[in-house]
KELUMNU-875966 format. One record per residue (C-alpha): residue number from 1; z, x, y. Coordinates in steps of 0.25 Angstrom, whole numbers. Example, Ala and Ser with C-alpha at 12.3 -4.5 7.8 and 13.67 -1.06 7.14 Angstrom:
BEGIN
SITE resi     w     u     v
SITE    1    31    49   -18
SITE    2    29    55    -4
***
This chain:
BEGIN
SITE resi     w     u     v
SITE    1    60   -93   166
SITE    2    69  -106   164
SITE    3    69  -116   154
SITE    4    60  -128   156
SITE    5    63  -136   143
SITE    6    71  -133   131
SITE    7    76  -141   117
SITE    8    93  -146   117
SITE    9    93  -135   105
SITE   10    89  -125   117
SITE   11    98  -129   127
SITE   12   112  -130   117
SITE   13   107  -115   116
SITE   14   112  -113   129
SITE   15   124  -124   130
SITE   16   116  -134   137
SITE   17   116  -150   131
SITE   18   101  -151   131
SITE   19    87  -145   133
SITE   20    84  -150   148
SITE   21    98  -143   152
SITE   22    92  -130   147
SITE   23    78  -133   158
SITE   24    78  -125   171
SITE   25    88  -113   164
SITE   26    83  -100   168
SITE   27    83   -88   158
SITE   28    90   -80   167
SITE   29   103   -89   164
SITE   30   103   -89   149
SITE   31   100   -73   147
SITE   32   109   -63   148
SITE   33   107   -53   160
SITE   34   103   -38   156
SITE   35   101   -43   142
SITE   36    92   -32   135
SITE   37    90   -43   124
SITE   38    85   -52   135
SITE   39    77   -43   142
SITE   40    68   -38   130
SITE   41    66   -54   127
SITE   42    61   -56   141
SITE   43    52   -43   140
SITE   44    46   -46   123
SITE   45    42   -59   131
SITE   46    33   -56   141
SITE   47    28   -43   133
SITE   48    25   -54   122
SITE   49    16   -63   130
SITE   50    28   -73   132
SITE   51    29   -75   119
SITE   52    43   -72   111
SITE   53    50   -72    97
SITE   54    64   -70    92
SITE   55    67   -63   104
SITE   56    84   -63   106
SITE   57    89   -67   118
SITE   58   104   -67   125
SITE   59   109   -77   133
SITE   60   119   -86   137
SITE   61   122  -101   137
SITE   62   129  -109   148
SITE   63   142  -106   143
SITE   64   138   -91   145
SITE   65   140   -89   130
SITE   66   129   -79   125
SITE   67   118   -83   118
SITE   68   107   -76   108
SITE   69    94   -82   107
SITE   70    80   -79    98
SITE   71    68   -82   106
SITE   72    54   -86   105
SITE   73    44   -92   112
SITE   74    32   -91   120
SITE   75    27   -92   136
SITE   76    16  -101   142
SITE   77     6   -92   149
SITE   78    -4   -98   159
SITE   79   -13   -88   168
SITE   80    -6   -77   163
SITE   81     8   -82   168
SITE   82    19   -88   160
SITE   83    23  -102   164
SITE   84    33  -105   153
SITE   85    34  -106   136
SITE   86    42  -111   125
SITE   87    53  -103   120
SITE   88    62  -106   106
SITE   89    76   -98   104
SITE   90    85   -97    94
SITE   91   101   -96    95
SITE   92   106   -84    87
SITE   93   121   -85    95
SITE   94   126   -92    82
SITE   95   121   -83    74
SITE   96   128   -72    79
SITE   97   139   -79    81
SITE   98   139   -83    64
SITE   99   137   -67    62
SITE  100   152   -66    68
SITE  101   156   -78    60
SITE  102   153   -68    48
SITE  103   158   -57    53
SITE  104   171   -64    53
SITE  105   169   -71    39
SITE  106   166   -57    33
SITE  107   179   -51    39
SITE  108   187   -63    34
SITE  109   181   -62    21
SITE  110   183   -46    20
SITE  111   197   -48    12
SITE  112   190   -60     2
SITE  113   178   -50     0
SITE  114   189   -39    -6
SITE  115   195   -50   -15
SITE  116   182   -53   -20
SITE  117   178   -41   -23
SITE  118   190   -38   -32
SITE  119   186   -50   -39
SITE  120   173   -45   -41
SITE  121   178   -33   -46
SITE  122   183   -39   -59
SITE  123   171   -49   -60
SITE  124   159   -44   -63
SITE  125   151   -56   -64
SITE  126   155   -61   -52
SITE  127   151   -50   -44
SITE  128   137   -49   -51
SITE  129   136   -65   -47
SITE  130   140   -61   -34
SITE  131   130   -50   -32
SITE  132   118   -59   -36
SITE  133   124   -69   -26
SITE  134   123   -60   -16
SITE  135   112   -50   -18
SITE  136   104   -64   -21
SITE  137   107   -66    -6
SITE  138   104   -52    -1
SITE  139    91   -53    -7
SITE  140    87   -68     0
SITE  141    92   -66    12
SITE  142    83   -66    23
SITE  143    91   -54    31
SITE  144    88   -41    32
SITE  145   102   -36    23
SITE  146   104   -20    21
SITE  147   116   -10    17
SITE  148   117     2    28
SITE  149   124    15    24
SITE  150   129    28    32
SITE  151   126    43    29
SITE  152   141    45    31
SITE  153   151    34    34
SITE  154   155    31    46
SITE  155   170    33    52
SITE  156   175    20    60
SITE  157   185    30    68
SITE  158   173    36    76
SITE  159   170    32    89
SITE  160   160    20    89
SITE  161   149    28    96
SITE  162   150    40    84
SITE  163   150    28    73
SITE  164   138    23    81
SITE  165   132    38    81
SITE  166   135    39    67
SITE  167   128    24    62
SITE  168   116    27    67
SITE  169   115    41    62
SITE  170   120    38    47
SITE  171   116    21    44
SITE  172   105    21    33
SITE  173    99    10    27
SITE  174   104     7    12
SITE  175   100    -6     6
SITE  176    94   -18    10
SITE  177    85   -31     7
SITE  178    71   -34     7
SITE  179    73   -43    20
SITE  180    76   -31    26
SITE  181    66   -22    23
SITE  182    55   -32    28
SITE  183    62   -30    42
SITE  184    58   -17    42
SITE  185    46   -18    36
SITE  186    51   -10    24
SITE  187    44   -16     9
SITE  188    60   -14     1
SITE  189    73   -12     5
SITE  190    72     1    -2
SITE  191    63     7     8
SITE  192    74     6    19
SITE  193    84    13    11
SITE  194    88    25    19
SITE  195    85    22    32
SITE  196    90    24    44
SITE  197    91     9    50
SITE  198    97    12    64
SITE  199    88    24    66
SITE  200    76    22    59
SITE  201    73     5    63
SITE  202    83     3    75
SITE  203    75     4    88
SITE  204    77    17    95
SITE  205    84    16   108
SITE  206    88     1   105
SITE  207   100    -4   114
SITE  208   101   -15   105
SITE  209   102    -5    92
SITE  210   113     2    99
SITE  211   121    -8   102
SITE  212   120   -16    89
SITE  213   124    -2    83
SITE  214   136    -1    93
SITE  215   142   -15    89
SITE  216   140   -13    76
SITE  217   149     0    76
SITE  218   160    -5    87
SITE  219   161   -19    78
SITE  220   166   -11    66
SITE  221   152    -9    60
SITE  222   151   -23    59
SITE  223   139   -32    67
SITE  224   133   -47    69
SITE  225   121   -51    73
SITE  226   117   -38    82
SITE  227   103   -37    85
SITE  228    95   -23    82
SITE  229    82   -19    88
SITE  230    74   -12    75
SITE  231    61    -9    69
SITE  232    53    -9    55
SITE  233    48     3    51
SITE  234    33     0    57
SITE  235    40     1    70
SITE  236    40   -15    74
SITE  237    52   -19    82
SITE  238    64   -28    74
SITE  239    75   -37    78
SITE  240    87   -40    69
SITE  241   101   -45    70
SITE  242   111   -36    62
SITE  243   124   -40    54
SITE  244   130   -27    50
SITE  245   143   -25    43
SITE  246   149   -12    38
SITE  247   156    -5    26
SITE  248   168     0    30
SITE  249   179     8    22
SITE  250   189    17    27
SITE  251   185    17    40
SITE  252   170    22    37
SITE  253   158    13    37
SITE  254   148    17    26
SITE  255   138     7    29
SITE  256   136    -8    29
SITE  257   128   -20    28
SITE  258   119   -28    36
SITE  259   110   -40    39
SITE  260   100   -42    49
SITE  261    91   -53    54
SITE  262    76   -50    59
SITE  263    76   -58    71
SITE  264    63   -52    72
SITE  265    54   -61    61
SITE  266    63   -70    55
SITE  267    54   -76    45
SITE  268    49   -62    41
SITE  269    63   -59    38
SITE  270    64   -73    27
SITE  271    52   -68    22
SITE  272    56   -55    19
SITE  273    69   -61    13
SITE  274    59   -68     2
SITE  275    53   -56    -1
SITE  276    64   -48    -2
SITE  277    71   -57   -12
SITE  278    58   -57   -21
SITE  279    58   -42   -21
SITE  280    72   -41   -24
SITE  281    73   -51   -36
SITE  282    74   -38   -47
SITE  283    82   -30   -39
SITE  284    92   -41   -38
SITE  285    91   -41   -53
SITE  286    94   -27   -55
SITE  287   106   -25   -44
SITE  288   114   -38   -52
SITE  289   112   -30   -65
SITE  290   119   -18   -60
SITE  291   128   -25   -52
SITE  292   133   -31   -65
SITE  293   137   -18   -69
SITE  294   142   -12   -57
SITE  295   155   -18   -51
SITE  296   156    -9   -39
SITE  297   142   -13   -34
SITE  298   145   -26   -36
SITE  299   156   -27   -28
SITE  300   149   -19   -18
SITE  301   138   -28   -19
SITE  302   147   -41   -18
SITE  303   153   -35    -5
SITE  304   138   -31     1
SITE  305   131   -46    -2
SITE  306   144   -56     2
SITE  307   144   -46    17
SITE  308   130   -52    18
SITE  309   133   -65    14
SITE  310   143   -65    25
SITE  311   135   -59    37
SITE  312   123   -66    33
SITE  313   116   -74    46
SITE  314   109   -82    33
SITE  315   116   -95    27
SITE  316   119   -92    12
SITE  317   125   -99     5
SITE  318   127  -102   -12
SITE  319   124  -114   -19
SITE  320   128  -120   -32
SITE  321   125  -132   -41
SITE  322   134  -142   -46
SITE  323   125  -142   -58
SITE  324   115  -133   -63
SITE  325   101  -138   -60
SITE  326    91  -135   -71
SITE  327    77  -127   -66
SITE  328    69  -135   -77
SITE  329    72  -149   -71
SITE  330    61  -155   -61
SITE  331    59  -150   -47
SITE  332    64  -164   -41
SITE  333    78  -164   -51
SITE  334    80  -151   -48
SITE  335    81  -154   -33
SITE  336    90  -167   -36
SITE  337   100  -158   -44
SITE  338   100  -147   -32
SITE  339   102  -159   -22
SITE  340   113  -164   -31
SITE  341   121  -150   -35
SITE  342   118  -140   -26
SITE  343   130  -136   -15
SITE  344   135  -124    -8
SITE  345   145  -114   -14
SITE  346   145  -102    -4
SITE  347   140  -101     8
SITE  348   141   -91    21
SITE  349   145   -93    34
SITE  350   131   -94    40
SITE  351   128  -105    30
SITE  352   139  -113    34
SITE  353   135  -112    49
SITE  354   121  -118    45
SITE  355   129  -131    42
SITE  356   140  -130    53
SITE  357   151  -123    46
SITE  358   158  -112    49
SITE  359   164  -113    34
SITE  360   155  -109    22
SITE  361   165  -115    14
SITE  362   162  -130    20
SITE  363   150  -128    13
SITE  364   154  -127     1
SITE  365   149  -138    -8
SITE  366   140  -145     1
SITE  367   128  -150    -5
SITE  368   112  -148    -1
SITE  369   112  -163     2
SITE  370   122  -159    13
SITE  371   114  -151    20
SITE  372    99  -154    17
SITE  373    91  -164    25
SITE  374    89  -177    15
SITE  375    74  -181    11
SITE  376    70  -168    18
SITE  377    57  -163    13
SITE  378    59  -149    17
SITE  379    73  -149     8
SITE  380    65  -155    -4
SITE  381    54  -145    -3
SITE  382    63  -134    -1
SITE  383    73  -137   -15
SITE  384    59  -141   -22
SITE  385    54  -126   -18
SITE  386    67  -121   -21
SITE  387    67  -126   -37
SITE  388    54  -123   -39
SITE  389    55  -109   -35
SITE  390    66  -108   -45
SITE  391    77  -111   -34
SITE  392    74  -100   -25
SITE  393    69  -101   -12
SITE  394    65   -93     0
SITE  395    63   -96    15
SITE  396    62  -113    12
SITE  397    68  -123    23
SITE  398    77  -133    23
SITE  399    80  -144    32
SITE  400    95  -146    30
SITE  401   107  -153    40
SITE  402   121  -145    45
SITE  403   134  -152    41
SITE  404   133  -159    55
SITE  405   119  -164    52
SITE  406   111  -155    59
SITE  407    97  -152    55
SITE  408    96  -138    48
SITE  409    84  -131    45
SITE  410    86  -116    35
SITE  411    77  -106    28
SITE  412    83  -107    14
SITE  413    83   -95     2
SITE  414    88   -99   -11
SITE  415    92   -91   -22
SITE  416    96   -99   -36
SITE  417   102   -94   -47
SITE  418    95  -100   -62
SITE  419   104   -98   -75
SITE  420    98  -104   -87
SITE  421    89  -113   -80
SITE  422    99  -118   -71
SITE  423    99  -118   -56
SITE  424   116  -114   -52
SITE  425   116  -109   -39
SITE  426   111   -98   -30
SITE  427   112   -93   -15
SITE  428   104   -96    -4
SITE  429   101   -91    12
SITE  430    97  -100    22
SITE  431    92   -97    37
SITE  432    93  -108    47
SITE  433    81  -111    54
SITE  434    85  -124    62
SITE  435    83  -116    75
SITE  436    69  -112    72
SITE  437    64  -126    66
SITE  438    72  -131    79
SITE  439    63  -123    88
SITE  440    50  -125    81
SITE  441    54  -141    83
SITE  442    54  -135    99
SITE  443    43  -129    98
SITE  444    35  -140    90
SITE  445    40  -153   102
SITE  446    36  -142   113
SITE  447    21  -141   106
SITE  448    22  -156   106
SITE  449    26  -158   122
SITE  450    14  -149   125
SITE  451     2  -156   117
SITE  452     9  -168   123
SITE  453     8  -163   136
SITE  454    -6  -158   134
SITE  455   -10  -173   130
SITE  456    -4  -177   143
SITE  457   -13  -168   150
SITE  458   -27  -174   142
SITE  459   -23  -187   143
SITE  460   -22  -188   160
SITE  461   -26  -176   168
SITE  462   -38  -170   157
SITE  463   -43  -187   156
SITE  464   -42  -189   172
SITE  465   -48  -176   176
SITE  466   -60  -179   167
SITE  467   -62  -191   173
SITE  468   -63  -187   186
SITE  469   -72  -177   184
SITE  470   -81  -188   178
SITE  471   -79  -196   189
SITE  472   -82  -183   200
SITE  473   -94  -179   192
SITE  474   -99  -194   193
SITE  475   -96  -192   207
SITE  476  -104  -181   210
SITE  477  -116  -185   203
SITE  478  -117  -199   211
SITE  479  -112  -193   224
SITE  480  -127  -194   232
SITE  481  -133  -204   222
SITE  482  -123  -215   222
SITE  483  -112  -211   232
SITE  484  -104  -223   230
SITE  485  -104  -222   214
SITE  486  -100  -207   217
SITE  487   -87  -214   226
SITE  488   -84  -222   214
SITE  489   -83  -210   203
SITE  490   -75  -201   215
SITE  491   -65  -213   216
SITE  492   -65  -215   201
SITE  493   -61  -199   200
SITE  494   -50  -202   209
SITE  495   -45  -214   202
SITE  496   -45  -205   190
SITE  497   -40  -194   198
SITE  498   -27  -204   201
SITE  499   -26  -209   187
SITE  500   -25  -195   182
SITE  501   -14  -191   193
SITE  502    -5  -204   187
SITE  503    -8  -199   172
SITE  504    -2  -184   176
SITE  505     8  -190   182
SITE  506    13  -198   170
SITE  507     9  -187   160
SITE  508    20  -179   169
SITE  509    29  -188   171
SITE  510    30  -192   156
SITE  511    31  -176   151
SITE  512    43  -176   163
SITE  513    51  -187   155
SITE  514    65  -183   148
SITE  515    66  -194   137
SITE  516    79  -201   141
SITE  517    72  -204   153
SITE  518    62  -213   146
SITE  519    76  -223   145
SITE  520    74  -227   159
SITE  521    61  -234   158
SITE  522    66  -242   172
SITE  523    64  -229   177
SITE  524    53  -223   173
SITE  525    43  -235   173
SITE  526    42  -236   190
SITE  527    41  -220   190
SITE  528    29  -218   181
SITE  529    24  -230   188
SITE  530    23  -223   201
SITE  531    18  -209   196
SITE  532     7  -215   189
SITE  533     1  -224   199
SITE  534     4  -215   211
SITE  535    -9  -209   219
SITE  536   -16  -222   210
SITE  537   -20  -236   217
SITE  538   -14  -243   207
SITE  539    -2  -252   214
SITE  540    10  -250   205
SITE  541    23  -260   203
SITE  542    33  -260   195
SITE  543    45  -269   192
SITE  544    57  -270   183
SITE  545    65  -281   177
SITE  546    76  -282   171
SITE  547    90  -272   169
SITE  548    83  -258   166
SITE  549    89  -251   153
SITE  550    87  -239   146
SITE  551    79  -236   135
SITE  552    76  -229   122
SITE  553    68  -217   126
SITE  554    58  -219   116
SITE  555    57  -232   121
SITE  556    57  -230   137
SITE  557    45  -219   134
SITE  558    36  -227   127
SITE  559    38  -238   137
SITE  560    34  -229   147
SITE  561    22  -223   140
SITE  562    18  -237   138
SITE  563    17  -239   153
SITE  564    12  -227   157
SITE  565    -1  -229   147
SITE  566    -2  -244   155
SITE  567    -2  -238   169
SITE  568   -12  -228   164
SITE  569   -21  -239   158
SITE  570   -20  -248   172
SITE  571   -23  -235   179
SITE  572   -35  -230   171
SITE  573   -41  -242   168
SITE  574   -37  -255   175
SITE  575   -41  -252   188
SITE  576   -31  -260   194
SITE  577   -23  -261   208
SITE  578    -9  -264   205
SITE  579    -1  -261   192
SITE  580    12  -268   190
SITE  581    24  -263   179
SITE  582    37  -271   176
SITE  583    47  -266   167
SITE  584    57  -277   160
SITE  585    71  -277   154
SITE  586    77  -286   146
SITE  587    90  -286   143
SITE  588    92  -272   136
SITE  589    83  -278   124
SITE  590    69  -278   130
SITE  591    58  -271   140
SITE  592    45  -276   145
SITE  593    34  -268   152
SITE  594    23  -275   159
SITE  595    11  -266   166
SITE  596     2  -276   173
SITE  597   -10  -271   182
SITE  598   -21  -279   189
SITE  599   -33  -271   185
SITE  600   -46  -276   176
SITE  601   -39  -278   164
SITE  602   -48  -277   150
SITE  603   -52  -287   138
SITE  604   -41  -285   128
SITE  605   -50  -287   119
SITE  606   -57  -276   121
SITE  607   -47  -265   126
SITE  608   -54  -253   133
SITE  609   -52  -239   126
SITE  610   -42  -230   133
SITE  611   -31  -241   137
SITE  612   -20  -235   128
SITE  613   -18  -249   124
SITE  614   -16  -244   110
SITE  615    -5  -233   114
SITE  616     2  -245   122
SITE  617     3  -252   108
SITE  618     6  -240    99
SITE  619    18  -238   108
SITE  620    23  -253   109
SITE  621    20  -253    93
SITE  622    30  -241    91
SITE  623    41  -246   102
SITE  624    40  -261    95
SITE  625    36  -266   109
SITE  626    27  -277   112
SITE  627    13  -272   120
SITE  628     4  -285   127
SITE  629    -6  -280   135
SITE  630   -13  -293   143
SITE  631   -26  -289   152
SITE  632   -39  -297   156
SITE  633   -50  -291   162
SITE  634   -49  -291   178
SITE  635   -34  -296   176
SITE  636   -27  -283   172
SITE  637   -19  -279   161
SITE  638    -5  -281   159
SITE  639     4  -273   148
SITE  640    18  -279   144
SITE  641    27  -272   134
SITE  642    40  -278   128
SITE  643    49  -269   122
SITE  644    63  -272   113
SITE  645    72  -261   118
SITE  646    83  -266   105
SITE  647    80  -263    89
***
């Protein structure tokens, strides 16, 4: 299997400059040999009728760097054979690197966290506010988040194999969010409390899961972006990317926190996030009341959610308004004030990376107008829905740019704090769907190309074959009563076949041209003239005057199409013996084309249907060119096109 066509984004994933550089690359050249994941990917592709969704592969780019992709696609099956197909892939290599960066950030901020914990014990009000922030984050996250414990603490001095055995034996689920429960088919997080996750949910005998647990233990009970193979309560397979951080005291592991991203059904996970937030709102109020009376619980909870904030693969940020916004103003007034006074107050590393920054502090103070695409109807609808829903939003898309001006697309979840009828700020998370949008655009372009090919076939071969069949049927009908007329219809069928062949060659030639090749019209015109008139009785002559120069690709393509349509008219209707095509260049400022035949001509006051002259005039109007058509009955036809190549 080899690459037949690819976009530039696909080429960049392998370190190539453009999509054409990827053409011809074989699967064996980029897939890592002996990879279990790649074997599973190929097996699933074959077993699912050459349709696949979100299957991961391990590959290498041209520099030898290991890459990881999520693949979706389908194959073309003709006569029980797979002839090709289309596919998309999402590069999750940077996701893993970002998670590693989060681990480093977590380690660097451990001392700061201890200092904050000391201050939190002295300020109940600040702890309450911080708890409210991170509990909100816990509820709105689209990731599955949970806390696990061990029946008995595990000593870090034990051999690694013994630690692995004890982890598998004693780990159980202690707390989780609604998103996690939905991933496993449970109605509520409470239903999962006490489950032996590594025993009851992990697929038995999985090499992937054993490698996951081993890497977790060997890395001091921390892991970033490692895949596991599991099943839900109904036995259906599930695949997750896991981040785990453990709680270690005095050389013993007591439990920890983890998050996981469901790569089986990203959409389902986002819907579960929305349900989780709605179902847990009352529970959040109760917990906030209890947290005001328990400093120790507040301190512990602050530590938990700060860890979640740091390791999350979602972009998470806190925003404030320079001026409080009254929720009693009109919708338009509130939107205007949001644009004017909204600013970033705090963010995690993932959020900064979405806008091209390594340090979240670089984004503090930036305004909504620094990100949102101006005059975007999508963004206007987002803010309108946000205000109308009481300053809350769930999985609403926005169209933005990063700080380098590159387009970005996000799914946003926002929760705003309202006090005394005023919006004062809040928390938000966003999921980067830029690659998904680009993949959808690529699929749309592919569908348009398929429709174009279908139209080319219909306009050439289908029409020609229909005419040939009609002439042959007429020849059969007159074979005995009128042999001369039968011969006339056979000759006409031959002419139609020659014209159809010329049309087919023209269509194939059109589909094979790259955009940049249309610039050199002096080279293309004699080629297309020869291809379209070969095997026809028409004598074609080409003349070129002046010094050639390169054209804008769009101008060249449209001029070439006008010449092709003119030649087609001569072949179909003119009954000409000679065709003269002349191309003239004038000092890099003008270009003139002349297509002249000695055919039967026509009365310009009564232009026959099907000559395509309306299409020629429409193209000329789009280019700002002058089109002149001269014809007389029995005197042939001349088409002249004059175009200025300067603005």
